[in-house]
C-alpha positions in Angstrom: 48.6 31.4 -46.7 45.0 30.3 -46.0 42.5 33.0 -45.6 40.8 33.5 -42.2 38.0 35.6 -40.9 36.6 37.1 -37.7 32.9 36.4 -37.2 30.9 38.3 -34.7 27.4 36.9 -33.8 25.4 39.5 -31.8 22.3 38.0 -30.2 19.7 39.2 -27.8 21.0 37.0 -25.0 24.5 35.8 -26.2 27.3 37.0 -28.3 30.2 35.1 -29.9 33.4 36.2 -31.6 35.0 33.5 -33.8 38.1 33.1 -35.9 37.9 30.6 -38.8 36.6 30.0 -42.3 33.6 28.3 -43.6 32.6 25.6 -41.2 36.1 25.4 -39.7 36.2 27.2 -36.3 39.7 27.8 -35.0 38.9 29.7 -31.9 35.9 31.2 -30.2 35.0 33.5 -27.3 31.4 33.6 -26.0 29.7 35.9 -23.5 26.4 37.2 -22.4 24.8 40.2 -24.1 24.4 43.0 -21.5 24.3 46.8 -22.0 25.3 48.2 -25.3 28.6 49.9 -24.3 29.7 46.9 -22.2 28.8 44.4 -24.9 30.6 46.4 -27.6 33.7 46.7 -25.4 33.7 42.9 -24.9 33.2 42.3 -28.7 36.2 44.5 -29.5 38.3 43.0 -26.8 37.5 39.4 -28.1 38.2 40.4 -31.7 41.6 41.9 -30.6 42.5 38.6 -28.8 41.6 36.5 -31.8 43.0 38.7 -34.6 45.9 37.2 -36.5 47.9 38.3 -39.6 45.9 36.0 -41.9 42.5 37.5 -41.0 41.4 39.5 -44.1 37.8 40.6 -43.1 35.3 40.8 -40.2 31.7 39.7 -40.5 28.9 40.8 -38.2 25.6 38.9 -37.9 22.9 40.8 -35.9 19.2 40.9 -35.6 17.4 43.7 -37.5 16.4 46.3 -38.3 19.8 47.4 -39.7 21.3 49.0 -42.7 23.6 46.4 -44.1 24.9 48.6 -46.9 26.1 51.3 -44.5 27.0 48.9 -41.7 24.7 50.4 -39.1 22.6 48.6 -36.5 19.2 50.4 -36.1 17.5 49.7 -32.8 16.7 46.0 -32.9 13.9 45.1 -30.5 16.0 42.5 -28.8 18.9 44.9 -28.3 17.7 47.9 -26.2 19.7 51.1 -26.7 21.6 49.9 -29.8 20.5 52.9 -31.7 22.4 53.9 -34.9 25.6 51.9 -34.1 28.0 52.2 -37.0 29.5 48.8 -36.3 31.5 48.2 -39.5 33.1 51.7 -39.4 34.1 51.1 -35.8 35.7 47.7 -36.7 37.5 48.9 -39.8 39.0 51.8 -37.9 40.1 49.5 -35.0 41.5 46.6 -37.1 42.3 48.0 -40.5 40.5 45.2 -42.5 37.1 45.2 -44.3 34.1 44.8 -42.1 30.6 43.7 -43.2 27.1 43.6 -41.5 24.2 41.3 -42.3 20.9 40.5 -40.7 21.2 37.4 -38.6 18.5 35.5 -40.5 20.1 36.4 -43.9 23.5 35.3 -42.6 22.2 32.0 -41.3 20.3 31.5 -44.6 23.6 31.9 -46.5 25.4 29.5 -44.2 22.8 26.8 -44.3 22.5 27.2 -48.1 26.2 26.9 -48.7 27.1 24.4 -46.1 24.0 22.9 -44.4 20.5 21.7 -44.9 19.9 24.0 -47.9 22.7 22.8 -50.0 21.5 22.1 -53.6 18.3 24.2 -53.3 17.5 27.1 -55.5 14.8 28.6 -53.2 15.1 28.3 -49.4 13.8 30.0 -46.3 15.7 30.1 -43.0 13.9 30.8 -39.7 16.0 31.9 -36.8 13.6 30.9 -34.0 15.9 32.0 -31.1 15.4 35.0 -28.8 13.3 36.4 -31.7 12.3 35.1 -35.1 13.1 36.3 -38.6 13.4 34.8 -42.0 16.4 34.8 -44.4 15.3 34.3 -48.0 17.2 32.5 -50.8 15.2 33.1 -54.0 16.3 31.9 -57.4 19.7 31.1 -56.2 20.4 34.5 -54.5 19.9 36.1 -51.1 16.9 38.4 -51.3 16.9 41.3 -48.7 14.3 43.7 -50.2 14.3 47.4 -51.0 15.7 48.5 -47.7 17.0 45.3 -46.2 13.7 44.4 -44.3 12.6 41.4 -46.3 11.7 38.3 -44.3 10.6 40.0 -41.1 8.0 37.4 -40.4 8.2 38.0 -36.6 6.3 41.3 -37.1 3.4 39.7 -38.9 0.1 39.6 -36.8 -1.2 36.2 -35.8 -3.8 37.6 -33.3 -5.5 40.9 -32.5 -3.9 40.9 -29.1 -1.7 38.8 -26.9 2.0 38.3 -26.4 4.3 41.0 -27.5 7.1 40.4 -30.0 8.9 42.8 -32.3 7.2 45.6 -30.3 3.8 44.3 -31.5 1.0 42.5 -29.7 -0.2 39.2 -31.2 2.8 39.0 -33.5 4.5 35.8 -34.7 7.5 36.7 -32.6 5.3 37.0 -29.6 4.5 33.3 -29.9 7.2 31.7 -31.9 10.5 32.8 -30.2 12.3 32.4 -26.9 11.0 35.8 -25.8 7.4 34.8 -26.8 7.5 31.4 -25.1 8.7 33.1 -21.9 5.5 35.1 -21.9 3.5 32.0 -21.0 5.0 32.6 -17.6 6.1 28.9 -17.2 9.8 29.3 -17.7 12.3 29.8 -20.5 12.1 27.9 -23.8 15.1 25.8 -22.7 13.5 25.0 -19.3 10.2 24.1 -20.9 12.1 21.8 -23.3 13.7 20.0 -20.4 10.3 19.6 -18.7 8.7 18.4 -22.0 11.5 15.7 -22.3 10.6 14.6 -18.8 7.0 14.2 -19.8 5.6 17.3 -18.1 2.1 17.8 -19.6 2.0 21.6 -19.2 5.3 22.0 -21.1 4.2 19.6 -23.8 1.0 21.6 -24.2 2.8 24.9 -24.5 5.1 23.5 -27.2 2.0 22.1 -29.1 0.6 25.7 -29.1 4.0 27.0 -30.3 3.9 24.4 -33.1 0.4 25.4 -34.2 1.3 29.1 -34.3 4.6 28.3 -36.2 2.5 26.4 -38.8 0.3 29.4 -39.4 3.4 31.6 -40.0 4.9 29.0 -42.3 1.7 28.8 -44.3 2.0 32.5 -45.1 5.7 32.0 -46.3 5.0 28.8 -48.2 2.0 30.2 -50.0 3.7 33.4 -51.0 7.2 32.2 -51.8 6.7 28.5 -52.7 10.2 27.4 -51.5 11.8 24.0 -51.9 12.9 24.0 -48.2 12.3 25.8 -44.9 15.3 25.4 -42.5 14.6 26.3 -38.9 17.2 26.8 -36.2 17.7 27.1 -32.4 14.5 26.2 -30.5 13.1 24.0 -33.3 16.4 22.0 -33.4 16.3 21.4 -29.7 12.6 20.7 -29.3 11.5 19.5 -32.7 9.7 16.4 -31.4 7.3 18.6 -29.4 6.8 21.3 -32.0 6.7 19.4 -35.3 3.4 17.4 -35.1 1.1 20.5 -34.4 3.2 22.6 -36.8 2.7 20.2 -39.7 -1.0 19.9 -38.8 -1.4 23.7 -38.9 0.7 24.1 -42.0 -1.5 21.6 -43.9 -4.6 23.3 -42.6 -3.8 26.8 -43.7 -1.4 26.4 -46.8 -2.1 25.3 -50.3 -1.7 21.5 -50.6 0.4 21.7 -53.7 2.9 24.1 -52.1 3.0 21.9 -48.9 3.9 18.8 -50.9 6.7 20.7 -52.6 8.5 21.9 -49.5 10.7 20.2 -47.0 10.6 21.5 -43.4 13.9 20.6 -41.8 16.1 21.6 -38.8 19.3 23.5 -39.3 22.1 21.1 -40.1 25.0 23.2 -38.7 23.8 22.8 -35.2 25.3 24.9 -32.4 28.0 26.2 -34.8 25.4 27.9 -37.1 25.7 31.4 -35.7 29.5 31.2 -35.9 29.5 29.9 -39.4 27.0 32.6 -40.4 29.1 35.4 -39.1 32.2 34.0 -40.9 30.1 33.7 -44.0 29.2 37.4 -43.9 33.0 38.3 -43.9 33.7 35.9 -46.7 30.8 37.0 -48.9 31.5 40.7 -48.1 35.1 40.4 -49.2 34.1 38.7 -52.4 31.5 41.3 -53.4 
């Protein structure tokens, strides 16, 4: 019998529960993220509906901070009231199979490294660039999560003394390079601005040029410190790359060491809209193997 997994992708605006393995998605249930209790109830209901006899583990991908080893979600800034949620214990008790938790950036890094744009690399950074922004780090052929699982929190790094708020901090990378940060320009959501930019709207194009410039500054920090072979970027970058990339590259080349810039590829995530699903399934698979 082929092994199958349940993957749960918990995002700041959307959640998805998937059954499958690797990049093969058998079935999926998607819904909006609302209050904690309502969202958890919908997650468990969806997992119940998708559960089959061949499912051997459940993987959860969620924005940090969290304690992956204990399987506890610890008050992520994009999930208000999700305080000390023992998600893996709840899942194990409900379904009787192993359950594993991973930071969403780490989970996506693993998925893109194994199946997507990072295949064949030994050092790779993945940037979420969705509702928030975080980095998953593959260093020397292994996922690096740090002393307490907080490695890669580029969204909390300061770009400016003041300004947009992201990751509960003014002037942070997340305040400018994320869906939540882009919305703070007061001109619409990132998706709406992308549509306007594609139609030639000068204001929307200008905002995305600013986003690209700020993204390049953040990338310069990562590239100079970690010297990766590739940086893979998801979500908003995939959808609006043509408006972000020119100013991003200009800023990266301005602020980072030239030798490191020449060594790195900056590429969109290859798994497309299925990335979050594959990432959560990857958490289940890797957890079961560990």
